[in-house]
C-alpha positions as CSV (number, residue, x, y, z in Angstrom):
1,M,21.8,30.6,-12.7
2,H,19.4,30.4,-15.7
3,L,19.5,27.1,-17.5
4,P,17.5,26.7,-20.7
5,L,14.7,24.2,-20.4
6,N,15.4,22.7,-23.9
7,A,19.0,22.2,-23.0
8,L,18.1,20.3,-19.8
9,R,15.6,18.2,-21.7
10,A,18.3,17.3,-24.3
11,F,20.7,16.4,-21.4
12,E,18.1,14.2,-19.7
13,A,17.2,12.3,-22.9
14,S,20.8,11.9,-23.9
15,A,21.8,10.7,-20.4
16,R,18.9,8.1,-20.5
17,H,19.8,6.7,-23.9
18,L,23.6,7.5,-23.8
19,N,23.2,8.0,-27.5
20,L,22.6,11.4,-29.3
21,T,20.8,9.8,-32.2
22,R,18.1,8.1,-30.1
23,A,17.8,11.2,-27.9
24,A,17.2,13.3,-31.1
25,E,14.5,10.8,-32.3
26,E,12.7,11.0,-29.0
27,L,12.7,14.8,-29.0
28,H,11.9,15.1,-32.7
29,V,14.9,17.3,-33.4
30,T,18.2,16.7,-35.2
31,Q,21.2,15.2,-33.7
32,T,23.1,18.4,-34.3
33,A,20.4,20.3,-32.3
34,V,20.8,17.9,-29.3
35,S,24.6,18.2,-29.4
36,Q,24.4,22.1,-29.5
37,H,22.0,22.1,-26.5
38,I,24.3,19.9,-24.5
39,R,27.3,22.0,-25.4
40,K,25.5,25.2,-24.4
41,L,24.6,23.6,-21.1
42,E,28.2,22.5,-20.4
43,D,29.4,26.0,-21.3
44,R,26.9,27.6,-18.8
45,L,28.0,25.1,-16.1
46,G,31.6,25.3,-16.9
47,K,31.9,21.5,-16.6
48,P,31.6,18.6,-19.1
49,L,28.6,16.4,-18.6
50,F,29.4,13.6,-21.0
51,R,32.5,11.9,-22.3
52,R,32.2,11.2,-26.0
53,L,33.0,7.6,-26.9
54,P,33.4,5.9,-30.3
55,R,30.0,4.3,-29.8
56,G,27.8,6.6,-27.7
57,L,28.3,8.6,-24.5
58,A,29.3,8.2,-20.9
59,L,28.3,10.5,-18.1
60,T,31.0,12.3,-16.2
61,D,30.9,12.6,-12.4
62,E,29.2,16.0,-12.9
63,G,26.6,14.5,-15.3
64,Q,25.8,11.7,-12.9
65,A,25.3,14.2,-10.1
66,L,23.0,16.4,-12.2
67,L,20.9,13.6,-13.8
68,P,18.7,12.6,-10.8
69,V,18.0,16.2,-10.0
70,V,16.8,16.9,-13.5
71,V,14.7,13.7,-13.7
72,E,13.0,14.6,-10.4
73,S,12.4,18.2,-11.5
74,F,10.8,17.1,-14.8
75,G,8.7,14.6,-13.0
76,N,7.4,17.2,-10.6
77,L,6.7,19.6,-13.5
78,A,4.7,16.9,-15.4
79,R,2.6,16.1,-12.3
80,A,1.9,19.8,-11.6
81,L,0.9,20.4,-15.3
82,E,-1.3,17.3,-15.2
83,Q,-3.2,18.6,-12.1
84,L,-3.6,22.0,-13.7
85,G,-5.0,20.5,-16.8
86,D,-7.7,18.6,-14.8
87,T,-10.7,20.9,-15.2
88,R,-12.9,18.9,-12.9
89,P,-13.9,20.8,-9.7
90,R,-12.4,19.5,-6.5
91,E,-14.8,17.4,-4.5
92,V,-14.7,16.4,-0.8
93,L,-15.0,12.7,-0.2
94,T,-15.5,11.5,3.3
95,V,-14.6,7.9,3.9
96,G,-14.8,6.0,7.2
97,A,-12.6,2.9,7.4
98,V,-12.1,0.3,10.0
99,G,-8.8,1.1,11.6
100,T,-7.0,-2.1,10.6
101,F,-7.8,-1.6,6.9
102,A,-6.9,2.1,7.0
103,V,-3.5,1.5,8.5
104,G,-2.6,-1.8,7.1
105,W,-3.8,-1.4,3.5
106,L,-5.1,2.0,2.6
107,L,-2.4,4.3,3.9
108,P,0.4,2.7,2.0
109,R,-1.6,3.3,-1.2
110,L,-2.8,6.8,-0.3
111,R,-0.1,8.6,-2.4
112,D,-1.2,6.5,-5.4
113,F,-4.8,7.6,-5.0
114,Q,-3.8,11.2,-4.6
115,Q,-1.9,11.1,-7.9
116,A,-4.6,9.1,-9.7
117,C,-7.5,11.3,-8.5
118,P,-6.1,14.8,-7.8
119,F,-9.6,16.4,-7.9
120,V,-10.7,14.4,-4.8
121,D,-10.2,16.0,-1.4
122,L,-10.2,12.9,0.8
123,R,-11.3,13.0,4.4
124,L,-10.4,9.7,6.1
125,L,-12.0,8.8,9.4
126,T,-11.3,5.6,11.3
127,H,-13.9,3.5,13.2
128,N,-14.1,0.2,15.0
129,N,-16.6,-1.5,12.5
130,R,-19.5,0.4,14.0
131,V,-20.6,3.5,12.1
132,D,-23.6,5.8,11.6
133,M,-23.1,6.8,8.0
134,A,-25.8,9.4,7.9
135,G,-25.0,10.9,11.3
136,E,-21.2,11.1,10.5
137,G,-21.7,12.4,7.0
138,L,-19.9,9.5,5.4
139,D,-19.9,9.0,1.6
140,F,-18.4,5.5,2.1
141,A,-17.7,3.2,5.0
142,I,-15.2,0.4,4.7
143,R,-16.2,-2.4,7.1
144,F,-15.3,-6.0,8.0
145,G,-18.1,-8.6,8.0
146,D,-20.6,-10.5,5.8
147,G,-21.8,-7.5,3.7
148,A,-25.2,-7.4,5.3
149,W,-25.8,-4.0,6.8
150,H,-29.4,-2.6,6.8
151,G,-30.0,0.3,4.3
152,T,-26.6,0.1,2.7
153,H,-25.2,-1.1,-0.6
154,A,-22.1,-3.3,0.0
155,E,-19.4,-4.1,-2.6
156,R,-16.8,-6.7,-1.6
157,I,-13.2,-5.4,-1.6
158,M,-11.3,-8.5,-0.5
159,D,-11.4,-11.5,1.7
160,A,-9.4,-11.2,4.9
161,P,-8.9,-14.7,6.4
162,L,-7.6,-14.9,10.0
163,S,-4.3,-16.6,10.8
164,V,-2.4,-17.4,14.0
165,V,0.4,-14.9,14.5
166,C,2.9,-14.2,17.3
167,A,6.4,-12.9,18.0
168,P,9.2,-15.0,16.6
169,A,10.3,-16.1,20.1
170,L,7.0,-17.7,20.8
171,A,6.7,-19.3,17.4
172,H,9.6,-21.7,18.0
173,G,7.6,-23.7,20.5
174,L,4.5,-24.1,18.4
175,R,4.6,-27.3,16.4
176,S,0.9,-28.3,16.6
177,A,-2.4,-26.7,17.6
178,A,-2.2,-28.4,21.0
179,D,1.0,-26.3,21.8
180,L,-1.2,-23.2,21.8
181,A,-2.7,-24.3,25.1
182,R,0.5,-23.3,26.8
183,Q,0.3,-19.7,25.5
184,P,-1.9,-16.7,26.3
185,L,-4.5,-16.6,23.5
186,L,-5.2,-12.9,22.8
187,R,-8.8,-12.1,21.9
188,S,-10.8,-9.6,19.8
189,Y,-14.3,-8.6,20.7
190,R,-15.5,-11.4,18.5
191,A,-15.4,-14.0,21.2
192,D,-15.9,-17.2,19.1
193,E,-12.9,-16.8,16.8
194,W,-10.5,-19.1,18.7
195,A,-13.1,-21.8,19.1
196,A,-13.7,-21.7,15.3
197,W,-10.0,-21.9,14.6
198,F,-9.4,-24.9,16.8
199,D,-12.5,-26.6,15.3
200,A,-11.0,-26.0,11.8
201,A,-7.7,-27.4,13.0
202,G,-9.4,-30.5,14.4
203,A,-8.2,-29.9,17.9
204,P,-10.0,-29.2,21.2
205,C,-10.1,-25.5,22.2
206,P,-8.5,-24.8,25.5
207,V,-9.8,-22.3,28.0
208,V,-9.1,-18.9,26.5
209,R,-8.0,-16.4,29.1
210,G,-5.9,-14.0,27.1
211,A,-6.6,-10.2,27.2
212,V,-9.4,-8.8,25.1
213,F,-8.8,-6.0,22.6
214,D,-11.3,-3.8,20.8
215,S,-8.9,-3.2,17.9
216,S,-6.8,-5.5,15.7
217,L,-4.1,-2.9,15.6
218,T,-3.5,-3.0,19.4
219,L,-4.0,-6.8,19.3
220,A,-1.2,-7.1,16.7
221,E,1.1,-4.8,18.7
222,A,0.5,-6.9,21.8
223,A,1.3,-10.1,19.9
224,A,4.5,-8.5,18.4
225,Q,5.7,-7.6,21.9
226,G,5.3,-11.2,23.1
227,A,2.1,-10.8,25.1
228,G,0.6,-13.9,23.5
229,V,-0.7,-15.4,20.3
230,A,-3.4,-13.7,18.2
231,L,-5.7,-14.4,15.3
232,L,-5.3,-11.6,12.7
233,P,-6.0,-10.8,9.1
234,V,-2.5,-11.2,7.9
235,K,-3.1,-9.2,4.7
236,M,-3.4,-6.1,6.9
237,F,-0.1,-6.7,8.6
238,T,2.3,-7.1,5.7
239,R,4.8,-4.6,7.2
240,E,5.0,-6.5,10.5
241,L,5.5,-9.8,8.7
242,Q,8.2,-8.4,6.4
243,Q,10.0,-6.9,9.3
244,G,9.9,-10.2,11.2
245,R,8.0,-8.6,14.2
246,L,5.2,-11.1,13.6
247,V,5.4,-14.6,12.1
248,Q,2.7,-17.1,11.1
249,P,3.4,-20.5,12.7
250,F,0.5,-22.3,11.0
251,A,-0.7,-22.2,7.5
252,L,-4.4,-22.7,8.5
253,E,-6.6,-19.8,7.7
254,L,-10.0,-19.1,9.2
255,H,-12.5,-17.4,6.9
256,R,-14.8,-15.2,8.9
257,G,-15.6,-12.3,6.7
258,A,-14.3,-9.8,4.1
259,Y,-13.8,-6.1,3.8
260,W,-16.6,-4.3,2.1
261,L,-17.1,-0.8,0.6
262,T,-20.5,0.4,1.7
263,H,-22.7,3.4,1.1
264,L,-26.2,4.3,2.0
265,Q,-28.7,3.1,-0.6
266,S,-30.3,6.6,-0.6
267,R,-26.9,8.2,-1.5
268,S,-26.4,9.1,-5.1
269,E,-22.9,8.4,-6.4
270,T,-20.8,11.5,-7.1
271,A,-17.8,11.8,-9.4
272,A,-15.5,11.6,-6.4
273,M,-17.3,8.5,-5.1
274,H,-17.1,6.8,-8.5
275,A,-13.3,7.6,-8.8
276,F,-12.5,6.2,-5.3
277,R,-14.6,3.1,-5.9
278,Q,-12.9,2.4,-9.3
279,W,-9.4,3.0,-7.8
280,L,-10.1,0.9,-4.8
281,Q,-11.3,-2.1,-6.8
282,A,-8.3,-1.8,-9.2
283,Q,-5.9,-1.8,-6.3
284,A,-7.6,-4.6,-4.5
285,S,-7.2,-6.8,-7.6
286,I,-3.4,-6.6,-7.4
287,P,-2.1,-9.6,-5.5
288,L,-0.9,-8.8,-2.0
289,A,2.6,-9.7,-0.9
290,A,1.3,-10.7,2.5
291,D,0.4,-14.2,1.2
292,A,4.0,-14.9,0.2
293,V,5.4,-13.3,3.4
294,A,3.2,-15.5,5.6
295,E,4.2,-18.6,3.6
296,V,7.8,-17.8,4.1
297,S,7.4,-17.3,7.8
298,V,5.6,-20.7,8.1
299,Q,8.4,-22.4,6.2
300,K,11.1,-20.6,8.3
301,I,9.5,-21.8,11.5
302,K,9.3,-25.4,10.3
303,S,12.9,-25.4,9.3
304,N,14.1,-24.3,12.7
């Protein structure tokens, strides 16, 4: 069935405003023209889309069913035309990101980047904080640490303080730092983290015998499954905190480093690199929900 584009636009504007006058003003046509478009559309469909009221319009059941389809179609058309209008040549951008940051922060925002920078053909590789940028052909590497890597320029993305997290079942028995001595303390390859956390808490560090993991992702999953208690950057585990798979029994945070966007000093910045860096910094400036989630989980534990 052929449906006139102008008629569908008139329907969408009228359904959004539920007023022919305001729809006509938006479309820069007369109210009579909008009314005629809608009447032609209704004649084509053989069904009324609006009920005419003394003061405005109301959608019929048929109109309510058609509206989301029309809105989505116009949105898809607008995005396609926007991409076609971008005359910049497509550029490949190869980014290596530490796995925790890639899964916990970057992937949930990937669709936004693709829409904001459609000319960038992103290649995303994950690493374990150890990279050879030249050998792997990386334009950027996102790493965790202090920002000091030889031969690279580093730009801070965000702080990532570590907090104690565990499964809800384990959290109920944790009232003070001393209670942690009764639980397996899961470890990352950075062996001094637990000692530093207990020092910040003003408590003696027990003998740490928990399993060692080379990835925060597997460390978090082990904690969520009740294998023990972990120190993790909670900003990277918003989903697990929101789902209640992990909780934060203590408010204390241990600052051991940040996430950095790095590139070789010898690497000239391309248009794709510039676009990614600008987008990344803009996204990083938006407050994360993880802080609020962690605070809620602490309060929830204390109230039990």
